[in-house]
C-alpha positions as YAML, in Angstrom:
chain: A
units: angstrom
residues:
- id: 1
  name: UNK
  ca: [41.73, 17.21, 18.94]
- id: 2
  name: UNK
  ca: [40.22, 17.11, 22.46]
- id: 3
  name: UNK
  ca: [36.88, 16.33, 20.89]
- id: 4
  name: UNK
  ca: [38.45, 13.29, 19.16]
- id: 5
  name: UNK
  ca: [39.95, 12.12, 22.45]
- id: 6
  name: UNK
  ca: [36.56, 12.35, 24.12]
- id: 7
  name: UNK
  ca: [34.98, 10.26, 21.34]
- id: 8
  name: UNK
  ca: [37.73, 7.63, 21.66]
- id: 9
  name: UNK
  ca: [37.19, 7.50, 25.43]
- id: 10
  name: UNK
  ca: [33.44, 6.95, 24.97]
- id: 11
  name: UNK
  ca: [34.10, 4.22, 22.37]
- id: 12
  name: UNK
  ca: [36.53, 2.51, 24.73]
- id: 13
  name: UNK
  ca: [34.03, 2.65, 27.63]
- id: 14
  name: UNK
  ca: [31.24, 1.24, 25.43]
- id: 15
  name: UNK
  ca: [33.47, -1.59, 24.21]
- id: 16
  name: UNK
  ca: [34.53, -2.43, 27.79]
- id: 17
  name: UNK
  ca: [30.88, -2.45, 28.85]
- id: 18
  name: UNK
  ca: [29.95, -4.79, 25.98]
- id: 19
  name: UNK
  ca: [32.83, -7.13, 26.81]
- id: 20
  name: UNK
  ca: [31.70, -7.14, 30.46]
- id: 21
  name: UNK
  ca: [28.13, -8.10, 29.44]
- id: 22
  name: UNK
  ca: [29.38, -10.87, 27.16]
- id: 23
  name: UNK
  ca: [31.66, -12.19, 29.93]
- id: 24
  name: UNK
  ca: [28.75, -12.31, 32.38]
- id: 25
  name: UNK
  ca: [26.68, -14.28, 29.88]
- id: 26
  name: UNK
  ca: [29.50, -16.77, 29.27]
- id: 27
  name: UNK
  ca: [30.06, -17.28, 33.01]
- id: 28
  name: UNK
  ca: [26.32, -17.82, 33.50]
- id: 29
  name: UNK
  ca: [26.26, -20.45, 30.77]
- id: 30
  name: UNK
  ca: [29.27, -22.15, 32.31]
- id: 31
  name: UNK
  ca: [27.51, -22.38, 35.69]
- id: 32
  name: UNK
  ca: [24.41, -23.84, 34.06]
- id: 33
  name: UNK
  ca: [26.53, -26.37, 32.17]
- id: 34
  name: UNK
  ca: [28.21, -27.44, 35.41]
- id: 35
  name: UNK
  ca: [24.81, -27.97, 37.08]
- id: 36
  name: UNK
  ca: [23.56, -29.98, 34.09]
- id: 37
  name: UNK
  ca: [26.70, -32.13, 34.21]
- id: 38
  name: UNK
  ca: [26.20, -32.83, 37.92]
- id: 39
  name: UNK
  ca: [22.56, -33.75, 37.36]
- id: 40
  name: UNK
  ca: [23.46, -36.04, 34.45]
- id: 41
  name: UNK
  ca: [26.16, -37.72, 36.52]
- id: 42
  name: UNK
  ca: [23.67, -38.36, 39.36]
- id: 43
  name: UNK
  ca: [21.07, -39.73, 36.91]
- id: 44
  name: UNK
  ca: [23.63, -42.07, 35.36]
- id: 45
  name: UNK
  ca: [24.81, -43.28, 38.78]
- id: 46
  name: UNK
  ca: [21.19, -43.85, 39.85]
- id: 47
  name: UNK
  ca: [20.47, -45.86, 36.69]
- id: 48
  name: UNK
  ca: [23.54, -48.04, 37.26]
- id: 49
  name: UNK
  ca: [22.49, -48.59, 40.88]
- id: 50
  name: UNK
  ca: [18.93, -49.49, 39.81]
- id: 51
  name: UNK
  ca: [20.30, -52.05, 37.36]
- id: 52
  name: UNK
  ca: [22.51, -53.54, 40.10]
- id: 53
  name: UNK
  ca: [19.51, -53.91, 42.42]
- id: 54
  name: UNK
  ca: [17.46, -55.43, 39.59]
- id: 55
  name: UNK
  ca: [20.22, -57.91, 38.69]
- id: 56
  name: UNK
  ca: [20.52, -58.89, 42.36]
- id: 57
  name: UNK
  ca: [16.77, -59.63, 42.36]
- id: 58
  name: UNK
  ca: [17.09, -61.68, 39.18]
- id: 59
  name: UNK
  ca: [19.78, -63.78, 40.88]
- id: 60
  name: UNK
  ca: [17.29, -64.86, 43.55]
- id: 61
  name: UNK
  ca: [15.53, -68.13, 42.61]
- id: 62
  name: UNK
  ca: [11.88, -67.52, 41.66]
- id: 63
  name: UNK
  ca: [10.51, -69.60, 44.57]
- id: 64
  name: UNK
  ca: [12.56, -67.57, 47.08]
- id: 65
  name: UNK
  ca: [11.53, -64.19, 45.64]
- id: 66
  name: UNK
  ca: [8.80, -63.02, 47.99]
- id: 67
  name: UNK
  ca: [6.38, -60.16, 47.50]
- id: 68
  name: UNK
  ca: [7.20, -57.02, 49.43]
- id: 69
  name: UNK
  ca: [9.49, -54.04, 49.52]
- id: 70
  name: UNK
  ca: [13.13, -53.51, 50.48]
- id: 71
  name: UNK
  ca: [15.33, -50.42, 50.75]
- id: 72
  name: UNK
  ca: [18.97, -50.26, 49.62]
- id: 73
  name: UNK
  ca: [21.30, -47.30, 50.10]
- id: 74
  name: UNK
  ca: [24.50, -46.28, 48.38]
- id: 75
  name: UNK
  ca: [26.75, -43.25, 48.75]
- id: 76
  name: UNK
  ca: [29.02, -42.26, 45.88]
- id: 77
  name: UNK
  ca: [31.83, -39.75, 46.09]
- id: 78
  name: UNK
  ca: [33.32, -37.98, 43.13]
- id: 79
  name: UNK
  ca: [36.67, -36.27, 43.23]
- id: 80
  name: UNK
  ca: [37.78, -34.41, 40.17]
- id: 81
  name: UNK
  ca: [40.10, -31.61, 39.19]
- id: 82
  name: UNK
  ca: [37.33, -29.02, 39.30]
- id: 83
  name: UNK
  ca: [34.60, -30.53, 41.48]
- id: 84
  name: UNK
  ca: [34.06, -32.76, 44.48]
- id: 85
  name: UNK
  ca: [30.72, -34.19, 45.43]
- id: 86
  name: UNK
  ca: [28.72, -36.80, 47.25]
- id: 87
  name: UNK
  ca: [25.63, -38.46, 45.78]
- id: 88
  name: UNK
  ca: [23.38, -40.33, 48.20]
- id: 89
  name: UNK
  ca: [21.12, -42.86, 46.50]
- id: 90
  name: UNK
  ca: [18.21, -44.77, 47.99]
- id: 91
  name: UNK
  ca: [16.69, -47.64, 46.03]
- id: 92
  name: UNK
  ca: [13.35, -49.24, 46.80]
- id: 93
  name: UNK
  ca: [12.78, -52.70, 45.33]
- id: 94
  name: UNK
  ca: [9.15, -53.79, 45.24]
- id: 95
  name: UNK
  ca: [8.11, -57.29, 44.20]
- id: 96
  name: UNK
  ca: [4.48, -58.04, 43.25]
- id: 97
  name: UNK
  ca: [2.63, -60.81, 41.49]
- id: 98
  name: UNK
  ca: [2.72, -60.25, 37.76]
- id: 99
  name: UNK
  ca: [-0.09, -60.02, 35.22]
- id: 100
  name: UNK
  ca: [-0.20, -63.80, 34.73]
- id: 101
  name: UNK
  ca: [0.54, -66.90, 36.81]
- id: 102
  name: UNK
  ca: [4.21, -67.69, 37.51]
- id: 103
  name: UNK
  ca: [5.34, -64.13, 36.73]
- id: 104
  name: UNK
  ca: [6.56, -61.56, 39.25]
- id: 105
  name: UNK
  ca: [6.85, -57.84, 38.60]
- id: 106
  name: UNK
  ca: [9.87, -56.09, 40.08]
- id: 107
  name: UNK
  ca: [9.86, -52.28, 40.35]
- id: 108
  name: UNK
  ca: [13.01, -50.39, 41.27]
- id: 109
  name: UNK
  ca: [12.85, -46.72, 42.24]
- id: 110
  name: UNK
  ca: [16.10, -44.91, 42.97]
- id: 111
  name: UNK
  ca: [15.84, -41.46, 44.55]
- id: 112
  name: UNK
  ca: [18.46, -38.82, 45.20]
- id: 113
  name: UNK
  ca: [18.41, -35.17, 46.19]
- id: 114
  name: UNK
  ca: [17.33, -33.82, 42.81]
- id: 115
  name: UNK
  ca: [15.46, -36.63, 41.07]
- id: 116
  name: UNK
  ca: [14.54, -40.26, 40.68]
- id: 117
  name: UNK
  ca: [14.84, -43.16, 38.24]
- id: 118
  name: UNK
  ca: [12.37, -46.04, 37.79]
- id: 119
  name: UNK
  ca: [13.01, -49.48, 36.30]
- id: 120
  name: UNK
  ca: [10.56, -52.38, 35.97]
- id: 121
  name: UNK
  ca: [11.04, -55.97, 34.94]
- id: 122
  name: UNK
  ca: [9.05, -59.21, 34.79]
- id: 123
  name: UNK
  ca: [10.59, -62.42, 36.09]
- id: 124
  name: UNK
  ca: [9.13, -65.80, 35.31]
- id: 125
  name: UNK
  ca: [9.54, -69.28, 36.68]
- id: 126
  name: UNK
  ca: [12.24, -71.24, 34.82]
...
């Protein structure tokens, strides 16, 4: 009978150890998923900001759109039930002459702490 109790104790310890290992793996995956979600949120916010900067440039009449570079900054805060965060974005808008006459090339690069997004567009004279 004592031999049976010892076997049950070993089985219980092994099962607890296996459950502990599985729990660690699940918690690790959850942390990675949270990081991926944060990175995706920052990339989406940067893309939206790049489109805003590009649309602002498109609103400028062609004759007033001068070649050169400008910097725009935006800080976004996120408050949620499980996470709070601040994303600082910096956009650089560069205007150059395009590949043909009466065309300008606009390049937008938005950078943040863990990445960057690039958009390009061609704008022509109306």
